[in-house]
mmCIF file of the N, C-alpha and C atoms, coordinates in Angstrom:
data_MODEL
# 
_entry.id   MODEL 
# 
loop_
_atom_site.group_PDB 
_atom_site.id 
_atom_site.type_symbol 
_atom_site.label_atom_id 
_atom_site.label_alt_id 
_atom_site.label_comp_id 
_atom_site.label_asym_id 
_atom_site.label_entity_id 
_atom_site.label_seq_id 
_atom_site.pdbx_PDB_ins_code 
_atom_site.Cartn_x 
_atom_site.Cartn_y 
_atom_site.Cartn_z 
_atom_site.occupancy 
_atom_site.B_iso_or_equiv 
_atom_site.pdbx_formal_charge 
_atom_site.auth_seq_id 
_atom_site.auth_comp_id 
_atom_site.auth_asym_id 
_atom_site.auth_atom_id 
_atom_site.pdbx_PDB_model_num 
ATOM 1   N N  . MET A 1 1  ? 101.800 95.988  99.562  1.00 0.00 ? 1  MET A N  1 
ATOM 2   C CA . MET A 1 1  ? 100.647 96.867  99.431  1.00 0.00 ? 1  MET A CA 1 
ATOM 3   C C  . MET A 1 1  ? 99.902  96.518  98.201  1.00 0.00 ? 1  MET A C  1 
ATOM 4   N N  . ARG A 1 2  ? 98.616  96.582  98.238  1.00 0.00 ? 2  ARG A N  1 
ATOM 5   C CA . ARG A 1 2  ? 97.783  96.345  97.064  1.00 0.00 ? 2  ARG A CA 1 
ATOM 6   C C  . ARG A 1 2  ? 97.975  97.430  95.977  1.00 0.00 ? 2  ARG A C  1 
ATOM 7   N N  . ILE A 1 3  ? 97.922  97.094  94.726  1.00 0.00 ? 3  ILE A N  1 
ATOM 8   C CA . ILE A 1 3  ? 98.156  98.043  93.623  1.00 0.00 ? 3  ILE A CA 1 
ATOM 9   C C  . ILE A 1 3  ? 97.080  99.077  93.642  1.00 0.00 ? 3  ILE A C  1 
ATOM 10  N N  . ASP A 1 4  ? 95.795  98.838  93.953  1.00 0.00 ? 4  ASP A N  1 
ATOM 11  C CA . ASP A 1 4  ? 94.812  99.876  93.880  1.00 0.00 ? 4  ASP A CA 1 
ATOM 12  C C  . ASP A 1 4  ? 95.162  100.872 94.990  1.00 0.00 ? 4  ASP A C  1 
ATOM 13  N N  . LYS A 1 5  ? 95.493  100.466 96.158  1.00 0.00 ? 5  LYS A N  1 
ATOM 14  C CA . LYS A 1 5  ? 95.838  101.371 97.266  1.00 0.00 ? 5  LYS A CA 1 
ATOM 15  C C  . LYS A 1 5  ? 97.053  102.213 96.941  1.00 0.00 ? 5  LYS A C  1 
ATOM 16  N N  . PHE A 1 6  ? 98.058  101.657 96.342  1.00 0.00 ? 6  PHE A N  1 
ATOM 17  C CA . PHE A 1 6  ? 99.276  102.369 95.955  1.00 0.00 ? 6  PHE A CA 1 
ATOM 18  C C  . PHE A 1 6  ? 98.978  103.482 95.001  1.00 0.00 ? 6  PHE A C  1 
ATOM 19  N N  . LEU A 1 7  ? 98.187  103.178 93.962  1.00 0.00 ? 7  LEU A N  1 
ATOM 20  C CA . LEU A 1 7  ? 97.769  104.177 93.015  1.00 0.00 ? 7  LEU A CA 1 
ATOM 21  C C  . LEU A 1 7  ? 97.055  105.390 93.639  1.00 0.00 ? 7  LEU A C  1 
ATOM 22  N N  . LYS A 1 8  ? 96.320  105.071 94.668  1.00 0.00 ? 8  LYS A N  1 
ATOM 23  C CA . LYS A 1 8  ? 95.642  106.198 95.411  1.00 0.00 ? 8  LYS A CA 1 
ATOM 24  C C  . LYS A 1 8  ? 96.598  106.942 96.308  1.00 0.00 ? 8  LYS A C  1 
ATOM 25  N N  . VAL A 1 9  ? 97.264  106.231 97.126  1.00 0.00 ? 9  VAL A N  1 
ATOM 26  C CA . VAL A 1 9  ? 98.250  106.865 98.088  1.00 0.00 ? 9  VAL A CA 1 
ATOM 27  C C  . VAL A 1 9  ? 99.309  107.754 97.386  1.00 0.00 ? 9  VAL A C  1 
ATOM 28  N N  . SER A 1 10 ? 99.768  107.240 96.221  1.00 0.00 ? 10 SER A N  1 
ATOM 29  C CA . SER A 1 10 ? 100.777 108.001 95.415  1.00 0.00 ? 10 SER A CA 1 
ATOM 30  C C  . SER A 1 10 ? 100.197 109.136 94.698  1.00 0.00 ? 10 SER A C  1 
ATOM 31  N N  . ARG A 1 11 ? 98.901  109.185 94.609  1.00 0.00 ? 11 ARG A N  1 
ATOM 32  C CA . ARG A 1 11 ? 98.064  110.177 93.970  1.00 0.00 ? 11 ARG A CA 1 
ATOM 33  C C  . ARG A 1 11 ? 98.244  110.098 92.418  1.00 0.00 ? 11 ARG A C  1 
ATOM 34  N N  . ILE A 1 12 ? 98.573  108.957 91.862  1.00 0.00 ? 12 ILE A N  1 
ATOM 35  C CA . ILE A 1 12 ? 98.618  108.742 90.448  1.00 0.00 ? 12 ILE A CA 1 
ATOM 36  C C  . ILE A 1 12 ? 97.166  108.725 89.926  1.00 0.00 ? 12 ILE A C  1 
ATOM 37  N N  . LEU A 1 13 ? 96.266  108.044 90.721  1.00 0.00 ? 13 LEU A N  1 
ATOM 38  C CA . LEU A 1 13 ? 94.852  108.120 90.436  1.00 0.00 ? 13 LEU A CA 1 
ATOM 39  C C  . LEU A 1 13 ? 94.186  108.775 91.678  1.00 0.00 ? 13 LEU A C  1 
ATOM 40  N N  . LYS A 1 14 ? 93.043  109.436 91.488  1.00 0.00 ? 14 LYS A N  1 
ATOM 41  C CA . LYS A 1 14 ? 92.450  110.186 92.527  1.00 0.00 ? 14 LYS A CA 1 
ATOM 42  C C  . LYS A 1 14 ? 91.800  109.370 93.598  1.00 0.00 ? 14 LYS A C  1 
ATOM 43  N N  . ARG A 1 15 ? 91.144  108.311 93.169  1.00 0.00 ? 15 ARG A N  1 
ATOM 44  C CA . ARG A 1 15 ? 90.349  107.474 94.162  1.00 0.00 ? 15 ARG A CA 1 
ATOM 45  C C  . ARG A 1 15 ? 90.648  105.944 93.990  1.00 0.00 ? 15 ARG A C  1 
ATOM 46  N N  . ARG A 1 16 ? 90.573  105.231 95.035  1.00 0.00 ? 16 ARG A N  1 
ATOM 47  C CA . ARG A 1 16 ? 90.932  103.825 95.027  1.00 0.00 ? 16 ARG A CA 1 
ATOM 48  C C  . ARG A 1 16 ? 89.872  103.072 94.179  1.00 0.00 ? 16 ARG A C  1 
ATOM 49  N N  . THR A 1 17 ? 88.596  103.537 94.137  1.00 0.00 ? 17 THR A N  1 
ATOM 50  C CA . THR A 1 17 ? 87.640  102.856 93.303  1.00 0.00 ? 17 THR A CA 1 
ATOM 51  C C  . THR A 1 17 ? 87.954  102.949 91.820  1.00 0.00 ? 17 THR A C  1 
ATOM 52  N N  . VAL A 1 18 ? 88.553  104.166 91.479  1.00 0.00 ? 18 VAL A N  1 
ATOM 53  C CA . VAL A 1 18 ? 88.960  104.363 90.097  1.00 0.00 ? 18 VAL A CA 1 
ATOM 54  C C  . VAL A 1 18 ? 90.127  103.481 89.731  1.00 0.00 ? 18 VAL A C  1 
ATOM 55  N N  . ALA A 1 19 ? 91.097  103.313 90.684  1.00 0.00 ? 19 ALA A N  1 
ATOM 56  C CA . ALA A 1 19 ? 92.205  102.427 90.572  1.00 0.00 ? 19 ALA A CA 1 
ATOM 57  C C  . ALA A 1 19 ? 91.758  100.959 90.347  1.00 0.00 ? 19 ALA A C  1 
ATOM 58  N N  . GLY A 1 20 ? 90.810  100.583 91.131  1.00 0.00 ? 20 GLY A N  1 
ATOM 59  C CA . GLY A 1 20 ? 90.209  99.205  91.081  1.00 0.00 ? 20 GLY A CA 1 
ATOM 60  C C  . GLY A 1 20 ? 89.602  98.972  89.791  1.00 0.00 ? 20 GLY A C  1 
ATOM 61  N N  . GLU A 1 21 ? 88.858  99.931  89.268  1.00 0.00 ? 21 GLU A N  1 
ATOM 62  C CA . GLU A 1 21 ? 88.206  99.780  88.012  1.00 0.00 ? 21 GLU A CA 1 
ATOM 63  C C  . GLU A 1 21 ? 89.174  99.675  86.811  1.00 0.00 ? 21 GLU A C  1 
ATOM 64  N N  . ALA A 1 22 ? 90.255  100.514 86.908  1.00 0.00 ? 22 ALA A N  1 
ATOM 65  C CA . ALA A 1 22 ? 91.282  100.451 85.902  1.00 0.00 ? 22 ALA A CA 1 
ATOM 66  C C  . ALA A 1 22 ? 91.899  99.058  85.788  1.00 0.00 ? 22 ALA A C  1 
ATOM 67  N N  . CYS A 1 23 ? 92.188  98.442  87.032  1.00 0.00 ? 23 CYS A N  1 
ATOM 68  C CA . CYS A 1 23 ? 92.783  97.119  87.082  1.00 0.00 ? 23 CYS A CA 1 
ATOM 69  C C  . CYS A 1 23 ? 91.795  96.086  86.430  1.00 0.00 ? 23 CYS A C  1 
ATOM 70  N N  . LYS A 1 24 ? 90.604  96.197  86.783  1.00 0.00 ? 24 LYS A N  1 
ATOM 71  C CA . LYS A 1 24 ? 89.567  95.224  86.266  1.00 0.00 ? 24 LYS A CA 1 
ATOM 72  C C  . LYS A 1 24 ? 89.440  95.360  84.739  1.00 0.00 ? 24 LYS A C  1 
ATOM 73  N N  . ALA A 1 25 ? 89.638  96.585  84.194  1.00 0.00 ? 25 ALA A N  1 
ATOM 74  C CA . ALA A 1 25 ? 89.452  96.746  82.853  1.00 0.00 ? 25 ALA A CA 1 
ATOM 75  C C  . ALA A 1 25 ? 90.721  96.447  81.999  1.00 0.00 ? 25 ALA A C  1 
ATOM 76  N N  . GLY A 1 26 ? 91.740  95.961  82.712  1.00 0.00 ? 26 GLY A N  1 
ATOM 77  C CA . GLY A 1 26 ? 93.028  95.540  82.072  1.00 0.00 ? 26 GLY A CA 1 
ATOM 78  C C  . GLY A 1 26 ? 93.926  96.678  81.689  1.00 0.00 ? 26 GLY A C  1 
ATOM 79  N N  . LYS A 1 27 ? 93.746  97.810  82.400  1.00 0.00 ? 27 LYS A N  1 
ATOM 80  C CA . LYS A 1 27 ? 94.607  98.957  81.996  1.00 0.00 ? 27 LYS A CA 1 
ATOM 81  C C  . LYS A 1 27 ? 95.872  99.148  82.889  1.00 0.00 ? 27 LYS A C  1 
ATOM 82  N N  . VAL A 1 28 ? 96.072  98.212  83.810  1.00 0.00 ? 28 VAL A N  1 
ATOM 83  C CA . VAL A 1 28 ? 97.207  98.209  84.653  1.00 0.00 ? 28 VAL A CA 1 
ATOM 84  C C  . VAL A 1 28 ? 98.037  97.003  84.537  1.00 0.00 ? 28 VAL A C  1 
ATOM 85  N N  . CYS A 1 29 ? 99.306  97.170  84.201  1.00 0.00 ? 29 CYS A N  1 
ATOM 86  C CA . CYS A 1 29 ? 100.230 96.069  84.070  1.00 0.00 ? 29 CYS A CA 1 
ATOM 87  C C  . CYS A 1 29 ? 101.407 96.211  85.055  1.00 0.00 ? 29 CYS A C  1 
ATOM 88  N N  . VAL A 1 30 ? 101.839 95.175  85.732  1.00 0.00 ? 30 VAL A N  1 
ATOM 89  C CA . VAL A 1 30 ? 102.997 95.194  86.582  1.00 0.00 ? 30 VAL A CA 1 
ATOM 90  C C  . VAL A 1 30 ? 104.011 94.184  85.975  1.00 0.00 ? 30 VAL A C  1 
ATOM 91  N N  . ASN A 1 31 ? 105.200 94.695  85.706  1.00 0.00 ? 31 ASN A N  1 
ATOM 92  C CA . ASN A 1 31 ? 106.261 93.893  85.020  1.00 0.00 ? 31 ASN A CA 1 
ATOM 93  C C  . ASN A 1 31 ? 105.755 93.159  83.848  1.00 0.00 ? 31 ASN A C  1 
ATOM 94  N N  . GLY A 1 32 ? 104.989 93.850  83.032  1.00 0.00 ? 32 GLY A N  1 
ATOM 95  C CA . GLY A 1 32 ? 104.443 93.288  81.748  1.00 0.00 ? 32 GLY A CA 1 
ATOM 96  C C  . GLY A 1 32 ? 103.299 92.385  81.817  1.00 0.00 ? 32 GLY A C  1 
ATOM 97  N N  . ARG A 1 33 ? 102.660 92.235  83.082  1.00 0.00 ? 33 ARG A N  1 
ATOM 98  C CA . ARG A 1 33 ? 101.498 91.300  83.122  1.00 0.00 ? 33 ARG A CA 1 
ATOM 99  C C  . ARG A 1 33 ? 100.290 92.178  83.739  1.00 0.00 ? 33 ARG A C  1 
ATOM 100 N N  . GLU A 1 34 ? 99.138  91.928  83.167  1.00 0.00 ? 34 GLU A N  1 
ATOM 101 C CA . GLU A 1 34 ? 97.903  92.574  83.632  1.00 0.00 ? 34 GLU A CA 1 
ATOM 102 C C  . GLU A 1 34 ? 97.684  92.035  85.110  1.00 0.00 ? 34 GLU A C  1 
ATOM 103 N N  . VAL A 1 35 ? 97.196  92.961  85.936  1.00 0.00 ? 35 VAL A N  1 
ATOM 104 C CA . VAL A 1 35 ? 97.001  92.603  87.384  1.00 0.00 ? 35 VAL A CA 1 
ATOM 105 C C  . VAL A 1 35 ? 95.575  92.967  87.836  1.00 0.00 ? 35 VAL A C  1 
ATOM 106 N N  . LYS A 1 36 ? 95.160  92.304  88.829  1.00 0.00 ? 36 LYS A N  1 
ATOM 107 C CA . LYS A 1 36 ? 93.875  92.563  89.548  1.00 0.00 ? 36 LYS A CA 1 
ATOM 108 C C  . LYS A 1 36 ? 94.140  93.623  90.609  1.00 0.00 ? 36 LYS A C  1 
ATOM 109 N N  . PRO A 1 37 ? 93.051  94.302  91.155  1.00 0.00 ? 37 PRO A N  1 
ATOM 110 C CA . PRO A 1 37 ? 93.282  95.348  92.195  1.00 0.00 ? 37 PRO A CA 1 
ATOM 111 C C  . PRO A 1 37 ? 93.991  94.750  93.445  1.00 0.00 ? 37 PRO A C  1 
ATOM 112 N N  . SER A 1 38 ? 93.899  93.467  93.706  1.00 0.00 ? 38 SER A N  1 
ATOM 113 C CA . SER A 1 38 ? 94.501  92.953  94.895  1.00 0.00 ? 38 SER A CA 1 
ATOM 114 C C  . SER A 1 38 ? 95.934  92.622  94.796  1.00 0.00 ? 38 SER A C  1 
ATOM 115 N N  . TYR A 1 39 ? 96.549  92.782  93.587  1.00 0.00 ? 39 TYR A N  1 
ATOM 116 C CA . TYR A 1 39 ? 97.940  92.432  93.371  1.00 0.00 ? 39 TYR A CA 1 
ATOM 117 C C  . TYR A 1 39 ? 98.870  93.065  94.455  1.00 0.00 ? 39 TYR A C  1 
ATOM 118 N N  . GLN A 1 40 ? 99.680  92.312  95.065  1.00 0.00 ? 40 GLN A N  1 
ATOM 119 C CA . GLN A 1 40 ? 100.612 92.809  96.050  1.00 0.00 ? 40 GLN A CA 1 
ATOM 120 C C  . GLN A 1 40 ? 101.864 93.403  95.430  1.00 0.00 ? 40 GLN A C  1 
ATOM 121 N N  . LEU A 1 41 ? 101.941 94.682  95.426  1.00 0.00 ? 41 LEU A N  1 
ATOM 122 C CA . LEU A 1 41 ? 103.051 95.448  94.794  1.00 0.00 ? 41 LEU A CA 1 
ATOM 123 C C  . LEU A 1 41 ? 104.296 95.368  95.689  1.00 0.00 ? 41 LEU A C  1 
ATOM 124 N N  . LYS A 1 42 ? 105.459 95.286  95.050  1.00 0.00 ? 42 LYS A N  1 
ATOM 125 C CA . LYS A 1 42 ? 106.716 95.337  95.751  1.00 0.00 ? 42 LYS A CA 1 
ATOM 126 C C  . LYS A 1 42 ? 107.569 96.494  95.309  1.00 0.00 ? 42 LYS A C  1 
ATOM 127 N N  . THR A 1 43 ? 108.556 96.874  96.131  1.00 0.00 ? 43 THR A N  1 
ATOM 128 C CA . THR A 1 43 ? 109.462 97.911  95.716  1.00 0.00 ? 43 THR A CA 1 
ATOM 129 C C  . THR A 1 43 ? 110.321 97.358  94.500  1.00 0.00 ? 43 THR A C  1 
ATOM 130 N N  . GLY A 1 44 ? 110.458 98.208  93.538  1.00 0.00 ? 44 GLY A N  1 
ATOM 131 C CA . GLY A 1 44 ? 111.194 97.875  92.281  1.00 0.00 ? 44 GLY A CA 1 
ATOM 132 C C  . GLY A 1 44 ? 110.318 97.397  91.185  1.00 0.00 ? 44 GLY A C  1 
ATOM 133 N N  . ASP A 1 45 ? 109.049 97.104  91.445  1.00 0.00 ? 45 ASP A N  1 
ATOM 134 C CA . ASP A 1 45 ? 108.120 96.748  90.342  1.00 0.00 ? 45 ASP A CA 1 
ATOM 135 C C  . ASP A 1 45 ? 107.967 97.928  89.348  1.00 0.00 ? 45 ASP A C  1 
ATOM 136 N N  . GLU A 1 46 ? 107.815 97.466  88.050  1.00 0.00 ? 46 GLU A N  1 
ATOM 137 C CA . GLU A 1 46 ? 107.490 98.547  87.076  1.00 0.00 ? 46 GLU A CA 1 
ATOM 138 C C  . GLU A 1 46 ? 106.081 98.405  86.666  1.00 0.00 ? 46 GLU A C  1 
ATOM 139 N N  . VAL A 1 47 ? 105.346 99.492  86.805  1.00 0.00 ? 47 VAL A N  1 
ATOM 140 C CA . VAL A 1 47 ? 103.937 99.548  86.534  1.00 0.00 ? 47 VAL A CA 1 
ATOM 141 C C  . VAL A 1 47 ? 103.613 100.340 85.374  1.00 0.00 ? 47 VAL A C  1 
ATOM 142 N N  . GLU A 1 48 ? 102.718 99.882  84.491  1.00 0.00 ? 48 GLU A N  1 
ATOM 143 C CA . GLU A 1 48 ? 102.307 100.614 83.327  1.00 0.00 ? 48 GLU A CA 1 
ATOM 144 C C  . GLU A 1 48 ? 100.806 100.814 83.385  1.00 0.00 ? 48 GLU A C  1 
ATOM 145 N N  . LEU A 1 49 ? 100.371 102.093 83.233  1.00 0.00 ? 49 LEU A N  1 
ATOM 146 C CA . LEU A 1 49 ? 98.981  102.525 83.443  1.00 0.00 ? 49 LEU A CA 1 
ATOM 147 C C  . LEU A 1 49 ? 98.549  103.025 82.063  1.00 0.00 ? 49 LEU A C  1 
ATOM 148 N N  . ALA A 1 50 ? 97.559  102.484 81.430  1.00 0.00 ? 50 ALA A N  1 
ATOM 149 C CA . ALA A 1 50 ? 97.054  102.915 80.095  1.00 0.00 ? 50 ALA A CA 1 
ATOM 150 C C  . ALA A 1 50 ? 95.930  103.869 80.256  1.00 0.00 ? 50 ALA A C  1 
ATOM 151 N N  . PHE A 1 51 ? 96.031  105.033 79.609  1.00 0.00 ? 51 PHE A N  1 
ATOM 152 C CA . PHE A 1 51 ? 94.994  106.038 79.524  1.00 0.00 ? 51 PHE A CA 1 
ATOM 153 C C  . PHE A 1 51 ? 94.517  106.099 78.121  1.00 0.00 ? 51 PHE A C  1 
ATOM 154 N N  . ALA A 1 52 ? 93.427  106.841 77.896  1.00 0.00 ? 52 ALA A N  1 
ATOM 155 C CA . ALA A 1 52 ? 92.856  107.066 76.643  1.00 0.00 ? 52 ALA A CA 1 
ATOM 156 C C  . ALA A 1 52 ? 93.898  107.765 75.690  1.00 0.00 ? 52 ALA A C  1 
ATOM 157 N N  . ALA A 1 53 ? 94.635  108.661 76.301  1.00 0.00 ? 53 ALA A N  1 
ATOM 158 C CA . ALA A 1 53 ? 95.619  109.472 75.424  1.00 0.00 ? 53 ALA A CA 1 
ATOM 159 C C  . ALA A 1 53 ? 97.003  108.939 75.396  1.00 0.00 ? 53 ALA A C  1 
ATOM 160 N N  . GLY A 1 54 ? 97.240  107.831 76.066  1.00 0.00 ? 54 GLY A N  1 
ATOM 161 C CA . GLY A 1 54 ? 98.606  107.221 76.081  1.00 0.00 ? 54 GLY A CA 1 
ATOM 162 C C  . GLY A 1 54 ? 98.830  106.406 77.288  1.00 0.00 ? 54 GLY A C  1 
ATOM 163 N N  . SER A 1 55 ? 99.989  106.279 77.782  1.00 0.00 ? 55 SER A N  1 
ATOM 164 C CA . SER A 1 55 ? 100.263 105.478 78.940  1.00 0.00 ? 55 SER A CA 1 
ATOM 165 C C  . SER A 1 55 ? 101.339 106.129 79.804  1.00 0.00 ? 55 SER A C  1 
ATOM 166 N N  . LEU A 1 56 ? 101.378 105.695 81.020  1.00 0.00 ? 56 LEU A N  1 
ATOM 167 C CA . LEU A 1 56 ? 102.427 106.108 81.988  1.00 0.00 ? 56 LEU A CA 1 
ATOM 168 C C  . LEU A 1 56 ? 103.070 104.932 82.573  1.00 0.00 ? 56 LEU A C  1 
ATOM 169 N N  . LYS A 1 57 ? 104.413 104.917 82.531  1.00 0.00 ? 57 LYS A N  1 
ATOM 170 C CA . LYS A 1 57 ? 105.205 103.749 83.080  1.00 0.00 ? 57 LYS A CA 1 
ATOM 171 C C  . LYS A 1 57 ? 106.120 104.285 84.198  1.00 0.00 ? 57 LYS A C  1 
ATOM 172 N N  . PHE A 1 58 ? 105.977 103.642 85.352  1.00 0.00 ? 58 PHE A N  1 
ATOM 173 C CA . PHE A 1 58 ? 106.884 104.148 86.539  1.00 0.00 ? 58 PHE A CA 1 
ATOM 174 C C  . PHE A 1 58 ? 107.303 102.984 87.284  1.00 0.00 ? 58 PHE A C  1 
ATOM 175 N N  . ARG A 1 59 ? 108.434 103.289 88.104  1.00 0.00 ? 59 ARG A N  1 
ATOM 176 C CA . ARG A 1 59 ? 109.036 102.251 88.906  1.00 0.00 ? 59 ARG A CA 1 
ATOM 177 C C  . ARG A 1 59 ? 108.657 102.597 90.433  1.00 0.00 ? 59 ARG A C  1 
ATOM 178 N N  . VAL A 1 60 ? 108.245 101.601 91.213  1.00 0.00 ? 60 VAL A N  1 
ATOM 179 C CA . VAL A 1 60 ? 107.929 101.754 92.546  1.00 0.00 ? 60 VAL A CA 1 
ATOM 180 C C  . VAL A 1 60 ? 109.251 101.951 93.349  1.00 0.00 ? 60 VAL A C  1 
ATOM 181 N N  . LEU A 1 61 ? 109.372 103.069 94.123  1.00 0.00 ? 61 LEU A N  1 
ATOM 182 C CA . LEU A 1 61 ? 110.540 103.279 94.957  1.00 0.00 ? 61 LEU A CA 1 
ATOM 183 C C  . LEU A 1 61 ? 110.294 102.969 96.500  1.00 0.00 ? 61 LEU A C  1 
ATOM 184 N N  . ALA A 1 62 ? 109.098 103.181 96.889  1.00 0.00 ? 62 ALA A N  1 
ATOM 185 C CA . ALA A 1 62 ? 108.767 103.001 98.305  1.00 0.00 ? 62 ALA A CA 1 
ATOM 186 C C  . ALA A 1 62 ? 107.330 102.664 98.520  1.00 0.00 ? 62 ALA A C  1 
ATOM 187 N N  . LEU A 1 63 ? 107.009 101.942 99.497  1.00 0.00 ? 63 LEU A N  1 
ATOM 188 C CA . LEU A 1 63 ? 105.588 101.601 99.859  1.00 0.00 ? 63 LEU A CA 1 
ATOM 189 C C  . LEU A 1 63 ? 105.300 102.176 101.241 1.00 0.00 ? 63 LEU A C  1 
ATOM 190 N N  . LYS A 1 64 ? 104.361 103.114 101.326 1.00 0.00 ? 64 LYS A N  1 
ATOM 191 C CA . LYS A 1 64 ? 103.962 103.726 102.537 1.00 0.00 ? 64 LYS A CA 1 
ATOM 192 C C  . LYS A 1 64 ? 102.435 103.690 102.642 1.00 0.00 ? 64 LYS A C  1 
ATOM 193 N N  . GLU A 1 65 ? 101.880 103.550 103.825 1.00 0.00 ? 65 GLU A N  1 
ATOM 194 C CA . GLU A 1 65 ? 100.460 103.541 104.010 1.00 0.00 ? 65 GLU A CA 1 
ATOM 195 C C  . GLU A 1 65 ? 99.803  104.920 103.774 1.00 0.00 ? 65 GLU A C  1 
ATOM 196 N N  . THR A 1 66 ? 100.522 105.929 104.199 1.00 0.00 ? 66 THR A N  1 
ATOM 197 C CA . THR A 1 66 ? 100.007 107.285 103.968 1.00 0.00 ? 66 THR A CA 1 
ATOM 198 C C  . THR A 1 66 ? 101.187 108.254 103.787 1.00 0.00 ? 66 THR A C  1 
ATOM 199 N N  . VAL A 1 67 ? 101.024 109.227 102.983 1.00 0.00 ? 67 VAL A N  1 
ATOM 200 C CA . VAL A 1 67 ? 101.993 110.270 102.730 1.00 0.00 ? 67 VAL A CA 1 
ATOM 201 C C  . VAL A 1 67 ? 101.370 111.600 102.526 1.00 0.00 ? 67 VAL A C  1 
ATOM 202 N N  . LYS A 1 68 ? 102.099 112.697 102.786 1.00 0.00 ? 68 LYS A N  1 
ATOM 203 C CA . LYS A 1 68 ? 101.535 114.005 102.583 1.00 0.00 ? 68 LYS A CA 1 
ATOM 204 C C  . LYS A 1 68 ? 101.576 114.178 101.072 1.00 0.00 ? 68 LYS A C  1 
ATOM 205 N N  . LYS A 1 69 ? 100.772 115.137 100.648 1.00 0.00 ? 69 LYS A N  1 
ATOM 206 C CA . LYS A 1 69 ? 100.640 115.423 99.170  1.00 0.00 ? 69 LYS A CA 1 
ATOM 207 C C  . LYS A 1 69 ? 102.011 115.805 98.555  1.00 0.00 ? 69 LYS A C  1 
ATOM 208 N N  . GLU A 1 70 ? 102.852 116.550 99.286  1.00 0.00 ? 70 GLU A N  1 
ATOM 209 C CA . GLU A 1 70 ? 104.125 116.979 98.734  1.00 0.00 ? 70 GLU A CA 1 
ATOM 210 C C  . GLU A 1 70 ? 105.035 115.730 98.647  1.00 0.00 ? 70 GLU A C  1 
ATOM 211 N N  . GLU A 1 71 ? 104.899 114.715 99.405  1.00 0.00 ? 71 GLU A N  1 
ATOM 212 C CA . GLU A 1 71 ? 105.800 113.572 99.358  1.00 0.00 ? 71 GLU A CA 1 
ATOM 213 C C  . GLU A 1 71 ? 105.331 112.456 98.460  1.00 0.00 ? 71 GLU A C  1 
ATOM 214 N N  . ALA A 1 72 ? 104.137 112.490 97.879  1.00 0.00 ? 72 ALA A N  1 
ATOM 215 C CA . ALA A 1 72 ? 103.566 111.479 97.101  1.00 0.00 ? 72 ALA A CA 1 
ATOM 216 C C  . ALA A 1 72 ? 104.437 111.112 95.955  1.00 0.00 ? 72 ALA A C  1 
ATOM 217 N N  . ALA A 1 73 ? 105.058 112.113 95.315  1.00 0.00 ? 73 ALA A N  1 
ATOM 218 C CA . ALA A 1 73 ? 105.930 111.804 94.121  1.00 0.00 ? 73 ALA A CA 1 
ATOM 219 C C  . ALA A 1 73 ? 107.168 110.992 94.466  1.00 0.00 ? 73 ALA A C  1 
ATOM 220 N N  . SER A 1 74 ? 107.552 111.015 95.703  1.00 0.00 ? 74 SER A N  1 
ATOM 221 C CA . SER A 1 74 ? 108.768 110.288 96.099  1.00 0.00 ? 74 SER A CA 1 
ATOM 222 C C  . SER A 1 74 ? 108.578 108.831 96.217  1.00 0.00 ? 74 SER A C  1 
ATOM 223 N N  . LEU A 1 75 ? 107.306 108.358 96.039  1.00 0.00 ? 75 LEU A N  1 
ATOM 224 C CA . LEU A 1 75 ? 107.088 106.851 96.127  1.00 0.00 ? 75 LEU A CA 1 
ATOM 225 C C  . LEU A 1 75 ? 107.411 106.144 94.811  1.00 0.00 ? 75 LEU A C  1 
ATOM 226 N N  . TYR A 1 76 ? 107.598 106.921 93.696  1.00 0.00 ? 76 TYR A N  1 
ATOM 227 C CA . TYR A 1 76 ? 107.828 106.311 92.407  1.00 0.00 ? 76 TYR A CA 1 
ATOM 228 C C  . TYR A 1 76 ? 108.639 107.238 91.518  1.00 0.00 ? 76 TYR A C  1 
ATOM 229 N N  . GLU A 1 77 ? 109.253 106.683 90.419  1.00 0.00 ? 77 GLU A N  1 
ATOM 230 C CA . GLU A 1 77 ? 109.946 107.441 89.481  1.00 0.00 ? 77 GLU A CA 1 
ATOM 231 C C  . GLU A 1 77 ? 109.412 107.042 88.116  1.00 0.00 ? 77 GLU A C  1 
ATOM 232 N N  . ILE A 1 78 ? 109.160 108.067 87.273  1.00 0.00 ? 78 ILE A N  1 
ATOM 233 C CA . ILE A 1 78 ? 108.637 107.915 85.931  1.00 0.00 ? 78 ILE A CA 1 
ATOM 234 C C  . ILE A 1 78 ? 109.683 107.305 85.028  1.00 0.00 ? 78 ILE A C  1 
ATOM 235 N N  . VAL A 1 79 ? 109.346 106.212 84.391  1.00 0.00 ? 79 VAL A N  1 
ATOM 236 C CA . VAL A 1 79 ? 110.344 105.532 83.402  1.00 0.00 ? 79 VAL A CA 1 
ATOM 237 C C  . VAL A 1 79 ? 109.981 106.120 82.051  1.00 0.00 ? 79 VAL A C  1 
ATOM 238 N N  . SER A 1 80 ? 108.689 106.199 81.590  1.00 0.00 ? 80 SER A N  1 
ATOM 239 C CA . SER A 1 80 ? 108.375 106.760 80.392  1.00 0.00 ? 80 SER A CA 1 
ATOM 240 C C  . SER A 1 80 ? 106.944 107.317 80.433  1.00 0.00 ? 80 SER A C  1 
ATOM 241 N N  . ASP A 1 81 ? 106.747 108.379 79.672  1.00 0.00 ? 81 ASP A N  1 
ATOM 242 C CA . ASP A 1 81 ? 105.467 108.995 79.705  1.00 0.00 ? 81 ASP A CA 1 
ATOM 243 C C  . ASP A 1 81 ? 104.977 109.061 78.279  1.00 0.00 ? 81 ASP A C  1 
ATOM 244 N N  . GLY A 1 82 ? 104.202 108.081 77.920  1.00 0.00 ? 82 GLY A N  1 
ATOM 245 C CA . GLY A 1 82 ? 103.779 107.922 76.530  1.00 0.00 ? 82 GLY A CA 1 
ATOM 246 C C  . GLY A 1 82 ? 102.510 108.673 76.193  1.00 0.00 ? 82 GLY A C  1 
ATOM 247 N N  . GLY A 1 83 ? 102.642 109.975 75.931  1.00 0.00 ? 83 GLY A N  1 
ATOM 248 C CA . GLY A 1 83 ? 101.563 110.842 75.480  1.00 0.00 ? 83 GLY A CA 1 
ATOM 249 C C  . GLY A 1 83 ? 100.821 111.560 76.522  1.00 0.00 ? 83 GLY A C  1 
ATOM 250 N N  . GLN A 1 84 ? 101.320 111.551 77.764  1.00 0.00 ? 84 GLN A N  1 
ATOM 251 C CA . GLN A 1 84 ? 100.548 112.282 78.841  1.00 0.00 ? 84 GLN A CA 1 
ATOM 252 C C  . GLN A 1 84 ? 101.203 113.633 79.054  1.00 0.00 ? 84 GLN A C  1 
# 
């Protein structure tokens, strides 16, 4: 699954366009490398998302095309929450 779609489906970011813009701006890293919006995410990947106030690092647990709002958090586990 594309990283921009995962960020939207998991509800880490609100819209896919916002996720795409974050990738293009170099604010999304997977396993320590900056990625483009089209990067194919795999289960077990560690993603770091940089915000103005800090960063969020999480591990991908599952990839699903759609999930209910209540189940969105089951797609990932937070590794570190740097300032959020």
